[in-house]
C-alpha positions as CSV (number, residue, x, y, z in Angstrom):
1,M,0.0,0.0,0.0
2,N,1.2,3.5,-0.8
3,Y,-0.4,6.7,0.4
4,Q,0.0,10.4,0.7
5,V,-1.6,12.9,3.1
6,G,-3.3,16.0,1.9
7,S,-5.9,18.5,3.0
8,A,-9.3,19.7,1.9
9,G,-9.2,22.6,-0.5
10,R,-12.0,24.4,-2.4
11,V,-15.5,22.9,-2.6
12,V,-17.4,23.1,-5.8
13,V,-21.2,22.8,-5.9
14,A,-22.7,22.1,-9.3
15,K,-26.2,21.6,-10.6
16,F,-26.6,19.6,-13.8
17,S,-29.9,20.1,-15.7
18,D,-31.9,17.6,-17.8
19,G,-30.0,16.3,-20.7
20,E,-26.5,17.4,-19.6
21,D,-23.6,14.9,-19.8
22,I,-22.5,14.1,-16.3
23,L,-19.0,12.8,-16.8
24,E,-18.2,15.4,-19.5
25,G,-19.4,18.1,-17.1
26,L,-17.3,16.9,-14.2
27,V,-14.2,16.8,-16.5
28,K,-14.9,20.3,-17.6
29,I,-15.3,21.6,-14.1
30,A,-12.0,19.9,-13.1
31,G,-10.2,21.4,-16.1
32,D,-11.7,24.9,-15.7
33,E,-10.9,25.0,-12.0
34,D,-7.5,23.2,-12.3
35,L,-8.6,20.5,-9.8
36,K,-5.6,18.1,-9.9
37,A,-7.1,15.8,-7.2
38,A,-10.6,15.7,-5.8
39,V,-13.3,13.5,-4.3
40,L,-16.9,13.9,-5.5
41,W,-20.5,13.0,-4.6
42,L,-23.5,12.9,-6.8
43,V,-27.2,12.7,-6.1
44,G,-30.1,13.1,-8.5
45,G,-31.3,11.5,-11.7
46,I,-29.7,9.9,-14.8
47,K,-31.5,8.7,-17.9
48,K,-28.8,7.5,-20.2
49,G,-25.4,6.0,-19.7
50,R,-23.1,3.0,-19.8
51,A,-21.8,1.4,-16.6
52,V,-19.6,-1.6,-15.8
53,V,-21.2,-4.0,-13.3
54,G,-18.1,-6.2,-12.8
55,P,-15.7,-8.3,-14.7
56,E,-16.9,-11.4,-16.5
57,D,-14.5,-13.5,-14.4
58,E,-11.5,-13.1,-12.1
59,E,-8.7,-12.9,-14.7
60,L,-6.4,-10.0,-15.8
61,P,-6.9,-8.0,-17.8
62,P,-10.6,-8.0,-16.8
63,K,-13.3,-8.2,-19.4
64,P,-16.1,-5.8,-18.3
65,L,-19.8,-6.6,-18.0
66,W,-21.8,-3.7,-19.3
67,Y,-25.1,-2.3,-18.1
68,E,-27.0,0.1,-20.3
69,I,-29.0,2.8,-18.6
70,G,-31.7,3.6,-21.1
71,E,-34.4,5.3,-19.0
72,S,-34.6,7.4,-15.8
73,H,-32.9,6.1,-12.7
74,E,-32.1,7.5,-9.3
75,I,-28.3,7.9,-8.7
76,L,-26.3,8.1,-5.6
77,A,-22.5,8.0,-6.4
78,T,-19.1,8.8,-5.2
79,G,-15.8,9.1,-7.0
80,T,-12.5,10.7,-7.5
81,I,-10.8,13.0,-10.0
82,F,-7.1,12.6,-10.8
83,Y,-5.1,13.6,-13.9
84,E,-3.9,11.1,-16.5
85,E,-1.1,13.0,-18.3
86,D,-2.8,16.4,-19.0
87,T,-6.4,15.4,-18.7
88,P,-8.6,15.1,-15.6
89,K,-10.1,11.6,-15.3
90,V,-13.2,10.8,-13.3
91,H,-13.6,7.4,-11.6
92,L,-17.2,7.1,-10.4
93,H,-19.1,4.3,-8.7
94,G,-22.7,4.5,-7.8
95,A,-26.0,3.0,-7.1
96,F,-28.5,3.3,-10.0
97,G,-32.1,2.5,-9.1
98,K,-35.4,2.1,-10.9
99,R,-38.5,0.7,-9.1
100,D,-37.4,-2.3,-7.1
101,T,-34.1,-2.8,-9.1
102,V,-30.8,-1.3,-7.9
103,R,-27.4,-1.8,-9.5
104,T,-24.1,-0.7,-8.3
105,A,-21.7,0.1,-11.1
106,C,-18.8,2.2,-12.5
107,L,-20.2,4.9,-14.8
108,R,-18.2,5.2,-18.0
109,G,-18.5,7.1,-21.3
110,E,-21.6,9.1,-22.3
111,S,-24.1,9.8,-19.5
112,E,-27.2,12.0,-19.4
113,T,-28.9,13.8,-16.5
114,F,-32.6,13.2,-15.9
115,L,-34.3,16.3,-14.5
116,V,-31.6,17.4,-12.1
117,L,-28.3,16.1,-10.6
118,E,-26.3,17.7,-7.8
119,A,-22.6,17.4,-7.6
120,I,-20.3,18.3,-4.7
121,I,-16.6,18.2,-5.5
122,M,-13.9,18.7,-2.8
123,E,-10.4,19.5,-3.9
124,I,-7.6,17.5,-2.3
125,Q,-4.5,19.7,-1.8
126,G,-0.9,18.6,-1.2
127,V,-1.0,15.2,-3.0
128,T,0.7,14.3,-6.3
129,A,-1.3,11.1,-7.1
130,R,-2.0,10.6,-10.8
131,R,-3.5,8.0,-13.1
132,E,-1.1,5.9,-15.1
133,L,-1.8,3.1,-17.5
134,D,-1.2,-0.3,-15.9
135,P,-0.4,-2.7,-18.8
136,S,-1.2,-5.8,-16.7
137,V,-4.9,-4.7,-16.4
138,G,-5.2,-2.4,-19.4
139,L,-6.6,0.5,-17.3
140,P,-5.3,3.8,-16.0
141,L,-4.9,3.1,-12.2
142,L,-4.0,5.5,-9.4
143,K,-0.3,5.9,-8.8
144,V,0.5,7.3,-5.4
């Protein structure tokens, strides 16, 4: 295990409106505000997106199982923002619920707000952690 100790910095409060792309918006905020490291929380609605609900089996590199969000769902999520080279990357896991069905998944790619989504982003100051491609898993993982 590797770790660094930082402190809380600025806090960003954002409201996404119906139809706005969630991940794209979070990346834009991180870039515009020069947030090199942050933790985030989301609450609200999502109506479109792709999410990974786990690997098909326990081998590396993992082959993802995809879940398509194609209608309105409630979302409660948490994640991080760290840079990969010169680009902020969001890693977001959440619960996505509709009626009696709830899935926990990693939201990736295009995503679309339903009605309203609130985001709280808290900057982490004093750390140099970044995302770097790990060839053994084929994913950009956190390097501390």
